[in-house]
Each structure stands twice: as structure tokens, then as C-alpha cells.
N, C-alpha and C positions, 0 to 999 in steps of 0.2 A: 802811723796809727790807723786801723781799720775804721772804717766810716760806721756811725751809728746804725744800727738796723732799727726799723719801725715796725710793729706789730700790725698788718693787715687785718682788717675785720669787715663783718658784715653787718647789715643795718640792726642786726641784734647783738653787736658787740662781741660776736664769737670770733675768734682768730680764724683766719684762714690761709695765713703765712707770714714770711718774712720778707722785709725788702729795705736796699740800703735808703735811708732818709731822704737823698737828693732825689733819687729814681722815683720815689712815691711823691714827693713835693712836683717832679716835672711831669708825672703821668696823673697827678690829680685823683690818687686812688685814695680810698677811704681808710684811715689808720686810727689805732687808738692814740688818746692824747691826754692831758689834764693840766688845767689850770689853777692856781692857788692864788687865794685871797685870804690876805692876813689882815686882822683889825686889830685896833689897840682898846682900852677900856674907855674911849671917847666914841667909840663905834666909827672911827675914821678907819677907811683903808688906807694898805702901804701900795705905793706904785712906785715902779721903777722906770728910768728912761734907760732904753736900750743903748747899749756902747755904740760908738759911731763906726767900729770896726765889723759889726755884724752882718751877715751877707743878705738879708733883708729888712726892711723896717728899722734903718740905723737913726739912734737920736729920736725915736718917739717913744712916748708915754704908754705903758701898759700894764697889767696887773703884777701883783707881786712877783710872781715867776709863773713860768710854764714849760712843758718839754712833752715828752716820748716816755711811757712805760717801756722798760726792757723785757725781755720774754722773762714769763716767770715771775714778774715783779708785780706787787700789788699797787693799787691805785695809791694807797698812803704810802708806802716804802718808796715809793716814785716820788710823791711829791715833797717827801722829807728829804729825799737825797737831791733833789734839784734846787730845793731851798737853799741846804747848805751850799752846793756848789755856786751858785747864783748870788745869794743875799749873805751866806756867811753866818746863819743861824739857824737852828731847827726849833719846830713848837709841835705838839701835837696838832693833828689835821682831823676833820670828819668829812666823808663824802655828804654831798647834796644832791645837786641836780645834774644831768648829763642828757647831750640831745647831739644831734649832728649838725655840722656846719661846713660851709664852703666859701673861702675866700681868696680869690685869685689876686696875684699881685704883676707889677709893671715888668718885674725880671723875667716873668714866664712861669715862676712858680706857682703853686696852688697849695693851700692849708685846705684839706678835706678830710676833717677831722670827728672821731666819736669822740668828745669831749666831756670828762669827768671834773667837775668843780669842786676842789676841796677848800674848805674853809679852817683858817686856825687865829689864833688870838697870841698876842706879843708886845711888849710894850717898851721894847729896849731899841737900841740905834743897830742897825745891819751892817754888816762889813762886807760891803760890796764887793765882788769879784770884777776889776776892771774890764774884763775881756766880756763880761756880759752885759754890766750894768753902770753908767758914770754918775747915775744920780737915783735920788728917791724923794719920795715925799708922803706925809700922811694928807688924806682929804677925806671930807666927808662925802655921801653917797650923793646927796641932792647936789652939791657942788659940782662934783664930778660929772652928774647926767647934765647939767647946764652947761658946763665948759665942754663937754663934748660935742652939745647942738652947736655951740658958738665956733668953736675951733675945732672941728672934726680931723684936720689935717695934722692935729698933734698928737694923734692916736693911732695906735697899731690896728688894722682892720679887724682882728679878732677880737680885741678887747673891745671892741665897739658892739660887736655881736655877745660876745660872752656876757659883758655886762648888762646889757640887755636882758639876756636870758635869765640872769643871776637876779637882777633887779626885779623882773615880774614874779620870780618864783618867792622871794622874800616877802612880795607885797600880797601875796595868795591869801 
């Protein structure tokens, strides 16, 4: 199977090329990404625990799902595709805020992403893909914010960054 390509972008989110995902992470090059936040009717966020077989950040809690757009794929289409692949459901999504972040990992890889946060609503149980996620839970934003402060080692590096950006965005 051919390695997935990521879309290299400049600081205006304009495409400047394509590169295999691992190479982009090894070289810490800026590329387009998205992060999905799915809420229920009680305004709780669905978070997932990454499967233990993941090549980085295994077993850590993170947002509902995230990944990279494919060439020619809209942010919304990419979010819906990945939500189905990881969590086994789809829902309407809307774009909220976007920003650039950089998060290095102990294994030598770096996430350097122009990230688009997509938000949706869903009240059912997910059907987790065990290769992607091994657990999920619904959690209130205030409770999550406090737990991230107390137990930062339980959460992915990017989730701590994007949650903070999203939290500030909705509190404006």
C-alpha cells in the first residue's frame, strides 16, 4: 500500500507541494491537517484513546479524530471520511478556527500543521476501529481542561494545543 501523501502549505494555507506523511513529519515541514471535535446534546466532547499500535502517542487521549486532507479534498469531506474510518460514524461538520502549531515527539517526528478545527454533533455510540482507537468517552470542557492540567501525560501533545486554541475561540 502506497504511503499517504500530505499537502505541504505555506503560512497562508496555500498548497506548495505533496510529500509522503512520514517524510513530512521527519522533516517537520508545514502541512495541512484537520481536527474534529464532536459534541453531544449535553455539550460534552467525545474524546478517543489512541490504539496501542499507533506509531506515535499510543494509548493517549485525544480529540474525536484528526488526520490530513488528501489532494483535492475539502476540509469537511476529509473530516467526515476520517470520522467514519476511525470512529465508525459520520455527522455534519462545520469549520471553526484554523491556526499553525508545532509539536515535536520523543521518536524524532514533529507535527507542524496548519490545522483546521471542525465541529459536529452526535448522540449515539461510535463503532471504534480498533486499529485507530481502543476507547472513547464523553467529557465536559471544564472537566477536560482541569484534567489536562492535572494529568498532561494522559493526552496527546497536539490535543493539548488545539484544545486550548478551540477553548479560547469559543470563549471570545
